[in-house]
C-alpha positions, 0 to 999 in steps of 0.5 A: 279470632276477630280479624283486624284490617289495619284500616288507614284514614285522612284527617283533612282533604282540601278540595280542588288542590293539587297535592304532591304524593311522589316523584311522578304522582299528584293528587286532586280530591273531588268534593263528592264525600259519601258513605261509599266514597269516603272524603271523595274521589282521588283523581291521580296525576301521573308524569310531568309535562305530558301526564296521565289523569287516573280515575277523573271522577264524578261529572262535576264541573268544579272537580273537571275545572280543577283538573284543567286548571291544575295542569294548565301548563302541562298536556293531558296525554292519558285519561285512564279509568279503573272501573265504571262506577260514576264516581270514577269514570263519568268525568272522562268524557267531559275531560276528553272534550277539553284535552282531547286525550284518549280514554283507557279503560275496560267496557262493561257488559251491561246487566239489566238487573244489577242492583247497585244504584241504592248501595254504591255510586251508580253504574256509568252506562255511557262510558266508551273507552278509546282503548279497551285494556286487558290484563297485562296490557301496557299504557306508556307516556313521557317518563312513566309506565302503567301496566294493566292488572285486570282485578274483577270482583267489585265490578267485572271490568276493574283494572288496577294500573301498576306504575312500574317506575315506582312499584306503585298500584293504583287500586281503585276500589279493589282495595281501599285503605279506609274500608272494605270492598262492596261487592254486589251481585250479579256483576260484583263476585266475591269468588272473582274478587278473592281470586283477584286479591291472591293475584296481587299478592304475587306482585312485589308492589311497595305501595298501593294508591286507592281512589278513595282515602290514604295510600296503603303502605304495607300492601301484602299484610293489608291484602292478606288481612282483607282475604282472612276478613272475608273468610271470617265473614264466610265462616260466620255465615256458615255458623249462622246458617247452623243455627237456623237462619235462612234468609238474607234478612236473618243472616245479615242481622246475626252476621253484621252486629259490627256495623250500623244499621243503615248500612245493612242494606249494603251488607246484605248484597255482600252477604248475598255475594258469599252465599252465591260463592258457597252455592257455587262451591256446592256448600249451600243450597237454595231452591232455584237460582240463588236470589235476594229473596230465597231461602238458603241452608247448608248441604248436609 
């Protein structure tokens, strides 16, 4: 049975405008729409007076100026980053140079053969946080508290942040309302991603605020659908392997018949992530280490 994720969309976004989200949260959207960023990067402002800026976004002068202008009567005390794709983090250093606030986030162990540039926003290889955060760490400010939740999968250094005062989770790219998340090996891991999704089900968050797209108001139902969707894709890959398809190109055209062909290159990476998971579990065989051009078959 096909799993339907209850996607949620936005009709209109006004770039550079500071919008009210909740008593403690505001948002400014960057003008960087794309197939992978939806309407653009949503930069969240937490608190009043002394505030945190979560995912300052791409290094676009227009967007950075919009943040600074919107907060000209307030103090940016913290810059917080979910992960180091450039559409989330590359404005962190320029913003820090303006306001002097420390940057909170998690460094990425650079992997030379990462293949994300064509299919996702590129890695921000120059990102260096002032404060390295880990799972369970707490970042506090004037009237707000952010709990760090390490959620590897989309990227190994992905951190979600839980605003405890509102039981709200800033979910970055780990969970998005408008689309599933792209998993691109070797830094991206389907096994880690599913483990991180299940981790979120153990919490009592009322709402998620992804960096791209609208809020997710029924997060447990949504995350459960995302998990089942991934397992459905896994079952489809196994079915396709049983029919004799062995290469990623053959598998993608069979398994991903529901998407436009321009997305096949990105889908091939997510399918590769599924194959790596099945290989790690001993359910799929490949000559040597799994690679994009290898041949795969089910273990008999």
